[in-house]
ZADOMI-476806 format. One record per residue (C-alpha): residue number from 0; residue in three letters; chain; x, y, z. Coordinates in pm, whole numbers. Layout:
BEGIN
nulum,mimi,rovex,c1,c2,c3
NUM,Ala,A,X,Y,Z
...
***
This chain:
BEGIN
nulum,mimi,rovex,c1,c2,c3
0,Met,A,5242,2837,-332
1,Arg,A,5343,2470,-382
2,Thr,A,4977,2352,-352
3,Arg,A,4867,2605,-611
4,Thr,A,5133,2489,-850
5,Thr,A,5029,2130,-805
6,Trp,A,4667,2199,-886
7,Thr,A,4732,2447,-1177
8,Pro,A,4761,2170,-1448
9,Trp,A,4443,2005,-1336
10,Leu,A,4261,2339,-1359
11,Tyr,A,4366,2368,-1714
12,Leu,A,4257,2006,-1784
13,Ala,A,3926,2047,-1603
14,Pro,A,3709,2154,-1909
15,Ala,A,3837,1865,-2113
16,Leu,A,3786,1621,-1828
17,Val,A,3429,1740,-1789
18,Val,A,3363,1683,-2163
19,Leu,A,3531,1340,-2155
20,Gly,A,3333,1246,-1848
21,Gly,A,3010,1330,-2027
22,Leu,A,3101,1161,-2353
23,Leu,A,3284,858,-2222
24,Val,A,3241,788,-1847
25,Tyr,A,2859,812,-1838
26,Pro,A,2795,608,-2150
27,Ile,A,3034,343,-2020
28,Tyr,A,2853,335,-1688
29,Gln,A,2517,303,-1868
30,Leu,A,2658,23,-2081
31,Gly,A,2774,-168,-1783
32,Leu,A,2452,-104,-1591
33,Ile,A,2233,-238,-1869
34,Ser,A,2448,-553,-1908
35,Phe,A,2339,-658,-1555
36,Phe,A,1960,-634,-1622
37,Gln,A,1708,-809,-1836
38,Tyr,A,1652,-534,-2092
39,Thr,A,1475,-623,-2422
40,Gln,A,1201,-459,-2634
41,Ala,A,943,-561,-2370
42,Gln,A,1120,-355,-2106
43,Val,A,1176,-61,-2353
44,Ser,A,802,-48,-2432
45,Gly,A,709,-79,-2072
46,Gly,A,530,-411,-2123
47,Glu,A,744,-588,-1860
48,Pro,A,948,-461,-1564
49,Thr,A,1325,-442,-1577
50,Thr,A,1474,-724,-1371
51,Phe,A,1818,-766,-1232
52,Lys,A,2012,-1066,-1379
53,Gly,A,2352,-1009,-1229
54,Phe,A,2606,-1198,-1441
55,Gly,A,2337,-1392,-1619
56,Asn,A,2390,-1208,-1951
57,Tyr,A,2757,-1283,-1941
58,Ala,A,2695,-1645,-1861
59,Glu,A,2464,-1669,-2154
60,Leu,A,2712,-1496,-2374
61,Phe,A,3009,-1720,-2270
62,Ser,A,2802,-2029,-2317
63,Asp,A,2721,-1935,-2673
64,Ser,A,2955,-2107,-2920
65,Gln,A,2888,-1842,-3190
66,Phe,A,3032,-1576,-2951
67,Trp,A,3364,-1767,-2934
68,Gln,A,3369,-1815,-3308
69,Val,A,3309,-1447,-3370
70,Leu,A,3573,-1356,-3104
71,Leu,A,3838,-1571,-3278
72,Ser,A,3740,-1418,-3620
73,Thr,A,3764,-1074,-3476
74,Ala,A,4106,-1133,-3324
75,Leu,A,4251,-1283,-3638
76,Phe,A,4101,-1014,-3860
77,Ala,A,4215,-730,-3633
78,Gly,A,4565,-879,-3607
79,Ala,A,4596,-907,-3984
80,Cys,A,4474,-544,-4023
81,Val,A,4714,-410,-3764
82,Val,A,5018,-586,-3913
83,Ser,A,4919,-487,-4268
84,Thr,A,4853,-125,-4169
85,Leu,A,5185,-89,-3986
86,Ala,A,5380,-253,-4271
87,Val,A,5224,-23,-4534
88,Gly,A,5241,287,-4322
89,Cys,A,5603,235,-4215
90,Ala,A,5714,146,-4566
91,Leu,A,5555,460,-4710
92,Ala,A,5701,667,-4428
93,Val,A,6047,558,-4526
94,Leu,A,5962,623,-4891
95,Leu,A,5869,978,-4807
96,Thr,A,6213,1040,-4674
97,Arg,A,6369,916,-5003
98,Val,A,6171,1111,-5268
99,Arg,A,6169,1472,-5376
100,Ala,A,5934,1743,-5250
101,Leu,A,5674,1724,-5526
102,Pro,A,5617,1342,-5514
103,Arg,A,5619,1367,-5136
104,Leu,A,5346,1631,-5143
105,Val,A,5138,1427,-5391
106,Leu,A,5167,1111,-5181
107,Met,A,5082,1307,-4865
108,Leu,A,4766,1462,-5028
109,Ala,A,4654,1124,-5160
110,Ala,A,4702,953,-4826
111,Leu,A,4525,1227,-4635
112,Gly,A,4238,1210,-4885
113,Ala,A,4198,838,-4808
114,Trp,A,4214,917,-4434
115,Ala,A,3950,1183,-4461
116,Thr,A,3704,965,-4662
117,Pro,A,3407,857,-4455
118,Ala,A,3398,481,-4385
119,Val,A,3062,437,-4556
120,Thr,A,3184,620,-4872
121,Gly,A,3512,437,-4885
122,Ser,A,3340,96,-4834
123,Thr,A,3094,168,-5112
124,Val,A,3372,267,-5358
125,Trp,A,3570,-48,-5278
126,Leu,A,3260,-258,-5343
127,Leu,A,3218,-86,-5682
128,Leu,A,3585,-146,-5767
129,Phe,A,3539,-522,-5692
130,Asp,A,3198,-561,-5824
131,Pro,A,3158,-893,-6010
132,Asp,A,2964,-733,-6291
133,Phe,A,3096,-386,-6345
134,Gly,A,3409,-364,-6129
135,Pro,A,3740,-290,-6308
136,Val,A,3947,-516,-6076
137,Asn,A,3793,-838,-6208
138,Arg,A,3841,-716,-6562
139,Ile,A,4202,-632,-6508
140,Leu,A,4269,-963,-6322
141,Gly,A,4068,-1165,-6571
142,Leu,A,3843,-1312,-6298
143,Gly,A,3515,-1279,-6488
144,Asp,A,3215,-1253,-6250
145,His,A,3401,-1359,-5939
146,Ser,A,3225,-1242,-5629
147,Trp,A,3469,-1124,-5359
148,Thr,A,3204,-1095,-5089
149,Tyr,A,3063,-1458,-5141
150,Gly,A,3356,-1649,-4986
151,Arg,A,3441,-1600,-4619
152,Leu,A,3821,-1544,-4667
153,Ser,A,3784,-1335,-4978
154,Ala,A,3531,-1112,-4809
155,Phe,A,3751,-1059,-4504
156,Phe,A,4044,-988,-4746
157,Leu,A,3840,-728,-4930
158,Val,A,3745,-552,-4604
159,Leu,A,4107,-577,-4488
160,Leu,A,4219,-385,-4797
161,Glu,A,3967,-111,-4731
162,Val,A,4062,-89,-4364
163,Val,A,4429,-67,-4449
164,Trp,A,4359,190,-4717
165,Cys,A,4180,427,-4476
166,Ser,A,4416,353,-4176
167,Phe,A,4769,362,-4313
168,Pro,A,4788,746,-4349
169,Phe,A,4783,786,-3975
170,Val,A,5075,550,-3938
171,Met,A,5263,698,-4234
172,Val,A,5236,1061,-4119
173,Thr,A,5322,980,-3756
174,Val,A,5622,755,-3833
175,Tyr,A,5748,1001,-4099
176,Ala,A,5743,1278,-3841
177,Gly,A,5939,1051,-3600
178,Ile,A,6196,967,-3871
179,Arg,A,6245,1337,-3940
180,Ala,A,6317,1392,-3567
181,Val,A,6606,1139,-3579
182,Pro,A,6941,1314,-3611
183,Ser,A,7069,1289,-3968
184,Glu,A,7423,1222,-3845
185,Val,A,7312,893,-3703
186,Leu,A,7171,775,-4035
187,Glu,A,7466,902,-4230
188,Ala,A,7709,721,-4002
189,Ala,A,7514,396,-4042
190,Ala,A,7513,437,-4420
191,Leu,A,7897,504,-4428
192,Asp,A,7935,182,-4222
193,Gly,A,7771,-4,-4506
194,Ala,A,7438,-74,-4336
195,Ser,A,7145,-147,-4569
196,Gln,A,6818,30,-4549
197,Trp,A,6664,-272,-4385
198,Arg,A,6942,-287,-4125
199,Ile,A,6913,91,-4059
200,Trp,A,6539,51,-4004
201,Arg,A,6572,-261,-3788
202,Ser,A,6877,-160,-3577
203,Ile,A,6848,222,-3560
204,Leu,A,6514,356,-3650
205,Thr,A,6294,101,-3478
206,Pro,A,6450,137,-3130
207,Met,A,6447,517,-3161
208,Leu,A,6089,520,-3283
209,Arg,A,5961,265,-3034
210,Pro,A,5742,505,-2840
211,Ile,A,5585,632,-3162
212,Leu,A,5536,278,-3289
213,Thr,A,5371,184,-2961
214,Val,A,5115,469,-2997
215,Val,A,5029,382,-3355
216,Thr,A,5013,4,-3268
217,Ile,A,4777,61,-2976
218,Gln,A,4566,296,-3183
219,Ser,A,4551,44,-3466
220,Val,A,4456,-238,-3234
221,Ile,A,4171,-35,-3089
222,Trp,A,4039,82,-3428
223,Asp,A,4070,-247,-3603
224,Phe,A,3927,-454,-3317
225,Lys,A,3614,-247,-3322
226,Val,A,3565,-229,-3702
227,Phe,A,3198,-201,-3774
228,Thr,A,3108,12,-4078
229,Gln,A,3334,-161,-4329
230,Ile,A,3212,-509,-4230
231,Tyr,A,2845,-407,-4214
232,Val,A,2850,-228,-4549
233,Met,A,3080,-458,-4756
234,Thr,A,2943,-792,-4630
235,Asn,A,2575,-677,-4600
236,Gly,A,2557,-708,-4221
237,Gly,A,2810,-983,-4156
238,Gly,A,2817,-1200,-4470
239,Ile,A,2625,-1513,-4574
240,Ala,A,2489,-1690,-4262
241,Gly,A,2702,-1460,-4045
242,Gln,A,3038,-1593,-4182
243,Asn,A,3202,-1253,-4165
244,Leu,A,3073,-1139,-3825
245,Val,A,3303,-945,-3592
246,Leu,A,3220,-851,-3239
247,Asn,A,3089,-496,-3311
248,Val,A,2852,-628,-3578
249,Tyr,A,2758,-926,-3357
250,Ala,A,2675,-682,-3073
251,Tyr,A,2469,-473,-3310
252,Gln,A,2274,-773,-3421
253,Gln,A,2204,-892,-3067
254,Ala,A,2110,-544,-2943
255,Phe,A,1899,-405,-3229
256,Ala,A,1816,-692,-3469
257,Ser,A,1715,-930,-3189
258,Ser,A,1623,-655,-2935
259,Lys,A,1845,-809,-2669
260,Tyr,A,1992,-481,-2552
261,Ser,A,2139,-619,-2232
262,Leu,A,2326,-896,-2419
263,Gly,A,2454,-637,-2670
264,Ser,A,2573,-428,-2378
265,Ala,A,2751,-728,-2228
266,Ile,A,2938,-782,-2555
267,Gly,A,3035,-414,-2550
268,Val,A,3171,-440,-2192
269,Val,A,3374,-751,-2289
270,Met,A,3521,-566,-2583
271,Leu,A,3608,-273,-2361
272,Leu,A,3783,-487,-2101
273,Met,A,3974,-682,-2365
274,Leu,A,4105,-362,-2536
275,Leu,A,4197,-215,-2193
276,Ala,A,4381,-535,-2099
277,Val,A,4574,-531,-2436
278,Thr,A,4676,-175,-2384
279,Leu,A,4791,-218,-2019
280,Val,A,4988,-537,-2107
281,Tyr,A,5161,-362,-2389
282,Leu,A,5249,-53,-2177
283,Arg,A,5370,-283,-1897
284,Leu,A,5609,-461,-2133
285,Leu,A,5748,-143,-2258
286,Arg,A,5802,-18,-1898
287,Arg,A,6005,-332,-1824
288,Gln,A,6223,-254,-2122
289,Gly,A,6286,96,-1984
290,Glu,A,6100,283,-2245
291,Glu,A,5946,623,-2173
292,Leu,A,5604,711,-2314
***
């Protein structure tokens, strides 16, 4: 009876595990496998045999100065997106607890509309808003025909705004649900003691919401580190002379524009390992602090 009870949860999970195995495990296996071979257009067309290179693709990747430049740009850009998304999402989550039902409903619907908008559509709309000739933003700010996508930093900033716009609803809704689960007596007692809203958030809500904040932080890191569509659409494939490249777009260029499929696969494996390492380190730190996830 005990053995049957132990295996029962896994039997319920078996269908989902089979689907995940087909959609995740097998593609990851193929990604890693290709990264160890010489696999270009010549091998795809059958003109040359596939040869084993071992870690040769990784050695070529790590010796490429552009890879390290793109990696640094990706880390800084993703970090800025994560911090901005969490700040906006948490601030609006607190705002939802302070407004009446109708404004709360309107804000929820607007946020969910932004969340449900496809990345290509959202990126195109933001490009139209900031268009140097017809965009309303330049007219309102009095910037004339200023091109937001010409400069490296301004292009990254424009993409950051779009990423935050389509990402903050997840943080807002999740944190709002967590705040609603906090006993109202705790917040009322803090207010009676004279605590400000910032102090309540920092000393009461943040510790109680730490597991939720951990989830949304990890999700944001994963999403923002592998941004592709927004960069590709809004900077026309990575900006002038590749000044706005991130790892996902760089991998796409290597794999499909240059037909170096094995090198693109190696970049994908490096990204996977980096994200896995970030997640494990974050979870380990929380375990040391005694948090339950």
